[in-house]
N, C-alpha and C positions, 0 to 999 in steps of 0.2 A: 707428559702427554696424556697419561692415564687420568690425570686430574681433570683435564678439559673435557675428555670423553664422558666422564661420569656427570659433570655439570650439565652437558648437553642432554644426556639421558634423563637426569632429574628434571630439567626444564621441560622436556617433551612429556614426561609423566604428569607434571603439574598442569600443563595445558590440557592434556587428555582428561584429567580429573575435573577441571573446570568446565569442559565441554559436556561431560557426562552429568555434572551437577546441573548445568543449565537445561539439559534435556529433561532431567527428572523434574525440575521446577516447572517447566512448560507442561509436562504430563499432569502434574498435580493441579495446575491451574485449569486445564481442560476438563479433568474428571472431577472437579470440585462440585459438591452438592449444596454448598452454602449459598444463600441468597436466592434460592429458587422461589418462584412465586407460589402462592397458595394453590393455584390451579394445578401445578405440577405435583403437589403433595396432597393427594386425595386421602383423607382420613374420615372414618366414621365413628360415631359414638354408639356403643352397644347399650343394652338395657341396664347394665350395671354402671354405666357412666365411664367405661374404659374406652380408650382410643384403639380402633382396629383398622386394618386395611381392607377388610371384607365388608361389603354392603350389608345393611341389616335386613332381616326378614320382616317384611311389612304386613304380614298376615294379621298381627294383633297391634298395629301401630295406632297411637292416639294422635288426634289433631292438636297441634300446639299453636296458640295464638301468639304471634311475635310481639304484639303490643303489650302483653302482660309481663314480658320479661324485662326486668329492671337491671340495667348495667350501672356499676359503680356503687357508691355508698348509699345507704338509706337517706332519704331526705330528712332534714332537720325540721321538726315541728316548731314553728315560731310561737313562743310563749307570750302571754299577756304581759306587757311591760308594767302594768299597775298591779301591785301585790297588796295583800292585806295581812295584818298581824296585830299583836297586842304589845303594848309598851310594858316590858318586864323590869326595866330599871331606868330611873331618871335622876340625875345628879343635880345639885344646886348650881353646879358650875356650867350647866347648859348642855350636857351630853347625856346619851343614854343608849339603850339597846331595845330593839324590837324583835320579838320572836315571830318569824314568818309562819303563817298558818299551814301552808302546804308542806314545806320541807323541815319545819321546826328548827330552822337555822337562825342564829342570832345575828342581827344586822345593826351596825353602829349608826347612830345619827347624832346630829348637833342641832341645837334649837334654832340656829340660823336658817336651817332648811325646813322649818315647820311653818305652815300657813296659819294654823290655829294654835292656841295655847294648849299644851299637852301635859297630862299628868300620868303617873304610873297606873297601869291597868286600863288605859283607854284603848279602844279598838280603832286602828288607823289604817289608812291606805297610803301607799308610798311607791316610789320607783327606786330600783336598785341601780347603783352606779359603781363602777370599779374605781377604787382609789389605790394609792400606793401600798396601803396596809391591808387591803381586802375590799369587801363590798361595804358601801355606806348607803344610807337611805336619803332620798331627796324628795321634795314636793310632798311632805307629810301632811295629811289631812285627817281629821277625826271622822269616823263613820258613825252616823247616828241611826 
C-alpha cells in the first residue's frame, strides 16, 4: 500500500510542476519585449553618435538634409568600355599582349579579334572581355 501512495503523490507533484511551468511560460510571453515596434522603442542619437534614451539638447542643432544621406554601398561608376594601350608583344603565331594605358595591365589578344593589321609598338583601342583564363582584348583597332 505504501507503494501506491507514493506513486499518487509523485503523480500529483508532477502535475503541479507542469502547471507551474505553464504559468511561468505564459508570464514570459506576456512580459516579452521582443518584437516591439520602433515607436515603442524611442531612442536618440547624441552628438557622439551614441544611442541614448534621453532627447538631445537642440540649442546647437544643425539642420540635416535627408536627401544627402546615402543608404547602402557607394554607386559603382561605369567605366568606358573602349580602352587604349600599346602592343608590347606580338607573336608570329597570331597572339600577343596589350599594355593598358590606365592600369598598366597586360591584356591577351589574338589576331582574329583585330580589325586592322597590328605590329608591336602600335597604339590601339580595344574592348576587354572576360575569358576563362582572365581578360582578353576584342575589337582591336589602331589609333592614328
